[in-house]
C-alpha positions in Angstrom: -25.4 -60.1 -11.0 -27.3 -57.2 -9.6 -24.4 -56.4 -7.4 -22.0 -56.1 -10.4 -24.4 -53.7 -12.2 -24.6 -51.5 -9.2 -20.8 -51.6 -8.9 -20.5 -50.7 -12.6 -22.9 -47.8 -12.2 -21.0 -46.6 -9.1 -17.7 -46.7 -11.0 -19.3 -44.7 -13.9 -20.6 -42.1 -11.5 -17.2 -41.8 -9.8 -15.6 -41.2 -13.2 -18.1 -38.5 -14.0 -17.7 -37.0 -10.6 -13.9 -36.9 -10.9 -14.2 -35.2 -14.3 -16.7 -32.7 -12.9 -14.3 -31.9 -10.0 -11.3 -31.4 -12.3 -13.3 -29.2 -14.7 -14.6 -27.2 -11.7 -11.1 -26.7 -10.3 -9.8 -25.5 -13.6 -12.7 -23.2 -14.2 -12.7 -21.6 -10.8 -8.9 -21.3 -10.6 -8.9 -19.1 -13.7 -12.2 -17.3 -13.0 -10.3 -14.6 -11.1 -7.7 -13.8 -13.7 -8.0 -10.5 -15.4 -8.5 -10.5 -19.2 -5.5 -9.4 -21.2 -7.2 -6.2 -22.2 -8.0 -5.4 -18.7 -4.5 -6.2 -17.5 -3.2 -3.7 -20.2 -5.5 -1.0 -19.0 -4.5 -1.4 -15.4 -0.8 -1.6 -16.3 -1.0 1.7 -18.3 -2.6 3.5 -15.4 -0.3 2.0 -12.8 2.9 2.6 -14.9 2.1 6.2 -15.6 1.7 7.0 -12.0 4.5 4.8 -10.6 7.1 5.8 -13.1 7.2 9.3 -11.6 8.1 8.0 -8.2 10.0 4.8 -8.9 11.6 5.2 -12.3 10.9 3.1 -15.4 12.4 -0.3 -14.4 11.0 -0.3 -10.8 7.6 0.9 -12.0 7.4 -1.9 -14.5 8.3 -4.5 -11.9 5.9 -3.0 -9.4 3.0 -2.8 -11.8 3.4 -6.3 -13.1 3.5 -7.6 -9.5 0.5 -5.6 -8.5 -1.5 -6.8 -11.5 -0.6 -10.4 -10.7 -1.6 -10.0 -7.1 -4.9 -8.4 -7.9 -5.7 -10.8 -10.7 -5.3 -13.7 -8.3 -7.9 -12.3 -6.0 -10.4 -10.4 -8.2 -12.1 -10.8 -11.5 -12.6 -7.9 -14.0 -16.1 -7.3 -12.7 -15.0 -7.3 -9.1 -12.1 -4.9 -9.6 -14.5 -2.6 -11.6 -16.7 -2.4 -8.5 -13.8 -1.7 -6.3 -12.5 1.1 -8.5 -15.9 2.8 -8.5 -15.7 3.2 -4.7 -14.2 6.0 -2.6 -10.4 6.3 -2.7 -10.1 5.0 0.9 -12.0 1.9 0.1 -9.9 1.3 -3.0 -6.7 1.6 -1.0 -8.1 -0.8 1.6 -9.1 -3.4 -1.0 -5.8 -3.2 -2.9 -3.2 -2.5 -0.1 -2.2 -6.2 0.2 -0.9 -6.0 -3.4 0.9 -2.7 -2.8 2.6 -4.1 0.4 3.7 -7.3 -1.3 4.9 -5.5 -4.4 6.8 -2.8 -2.7 9.4 -5.5 -1.9 10.0 -5.9 -5.6 11.1 -2.2 -5.9 13.7 -2.3 -3.1 
């Protein structure tokens, strides 16, 4: 009888653990996404600069790609810290997105 109680407790703990893991995965997978307001701010800045060099359509594609790339890696707070650094450091931290998204404009 004691064995079955322990087994039942173990099963309950397993269910709780699975729920906790699923919740954690969901929470942490979205914790790096930019807020919609922040995405809009970055898009406006990116589009204004890129439109001059790429044209309207390519600038739109490039900026959306860049925002998606950065959003997968950084949160609002993290990108704020990056954008407060020197231009060389900003370029180094964001160059992966630029390189990947340049392909969109070709």
